[in-house]
C-alpha positions as CSV (number, residue, x, y, z in Angstrom):
1,P,-5.1,-28.0,-3.8
2,D,-4.7,-24.6,-2.0
3,P,-6.6,-22.0,-4.1
4,D,-4.2,-19.3,-2.9
5,D,-0.9,-20.8,-4.0
6,V,1.1,-18.1,-5.8
7,L,2.9,-19.8,-8.7
8,D,4.7,-16.6,-9.9
9,E,4.4,-12.8,-9.7
10,G,5.9,-9.9,-11.6
11,Y,5.6,-6.5,-13.2
12,T,5.4,-5.3,-16.7
13,D,8.5,-3.9,-18.4
14,A,8.8,-0.5,-20.1
15,N,6.8,-1.9,-23.1
16,G,4.0,-3.2,-20.9
17,E,5.1,-6.8,-21.5
18,F,5.7,-9.6,-18.9
19,H,6.5,-13.3,-18.7
20,L,5.4,-15.5,-15.8
21,Q,5.9,-19.2,-15.2
22,G,5.1,-21.5,-12.3
23,S,4.7,-25.0,-11.2
24,E,3.0,-26.8,-8.3
25,R,3.2,-30.2,-6.8
26,E,-0.4,-31.4,-6.1
27,L,-2.1,-34.8,-5.9
28,T,-5.1,-33.3,-7.7
29,N,-5.6,-31.0,-10.7
30,I,-4.7,-27.3,-10.3
31,D,-7.0,-24.4,-11.4
32,P,-4.5,-21.6,-12.1
33,V,-5.8,-18.0,-12.2
34,F,-4.0,-15.0,-13.7
35,K,-4.7,-12.0,-11.5
36,V,-3.9,-8.4,-12.6
37,Y,-3.7,-5.6,-10.0
38,H,-3.6,-2.1,-11.4
39,D,-4.6,1.6,-11.1
40,C,-5.4,2.3,-14.7
41,D,-8.1,4.9,-15.2
42,D,-8.7,4.8,-11.5
43,G,-8.2,8.4,-10.2
44,I,-7.2,8.5,-6.5
45,K,-9.4,5.7,-5.2
46,P,-7.9,3.6,-2.4
47,G,-6.5,0.1,-3.3
48,Q,-6.1,-1.4,-6.7
49,R,-8.4,-2.7,-9.3
50,K,-8.2,-6.5,-9.6
51,V,-9.1,-8.6,-12.6
52,K,-8.9,-12.4,-12.7
53,F,-8.6,-14.7,-15.7
54,R,-8.8,-18.5,-15.4
55,I,-6.0,-20.3,-17.4
56,P,-7.6,-23.0,-19.6
57,D,-6.9,-26.7,-18.7
58,S,-5.3,-27.2,-22.1
59,Y,-2.3,-25.1,-20.9
60,I,-1.7,-27.2,-17.8
61,S,0.8,-30.1,-18.2
62,P,2.4,-32.6,-15.9
63,G,5.9,-32.0,-14.8
64,G,7.8,-28.8,-14.1
65,V,8.0,-27.5,-17.7
66,A,5.0,-26.1,-19.6
67,R,4.2,-27.7,-23.0
68,R,2.2,-24.7,-24.2
69,V,2.5,-21.0,-23.5
70,F,-0.7,-19.1,-22.7
71,N,-0.6,-15.7,-24.4
72,I,-3.1,-13.3,-22.6
73,G,-2.7,-10.9,-25.6
74,V,-3.2,-7.2,-25.2
75,L,-5.5,-5.9,-22.5
76,N,-6.9,-2.4,-22.3
77,L,-7.0,-1.9,-18.5
78,E,-9.3,1.1,-18.9
79,T,-12.0,-1.5,-19.5
80,I,-14.2,-2.4,-16.6
81,F,-14.2,-6.2,-16.7
82,P,-17.1,-8.4,-15.5
83,K,-16.7,-9.4,-11.9
84,E,-13.8,-6.9,-11.5
85,E,-12.9,-6.3,-7.8
86,R,-11.1,-3.8,-5.7
87,D,-8.2,-5.0,-3.5
88,L,-7.2,-2.9,-0.5
89,L,-3.8,-4.5,0.0
C-alpha cells in the first residue's frame, strides 16, 4: 500500500467539528493515519504544526462502508504532542 494515499480531507465547521470518511482498494491491509495541520498557539512561525494519530485496526473493515466510526474526541491543540512536526507546505 502507498503510505501517502489521501482517503479524505476537510476543515472544521464553526463549532470545531468535522466528519471524514474514506476507502481504499488494496491487496494488503491499510494503516490509516489521521493528520491534523493547525496554527493554534503558534504565533507567526512559518508553516503549520502537524500531529498524526494512527487509526486502530478495529476501525478498519472490508468493503466501502465503515462498520465502526472512530471518534477522535476533543483535542486541545495548544498541547504540544509527542512527535509533533512542522510542515512547511
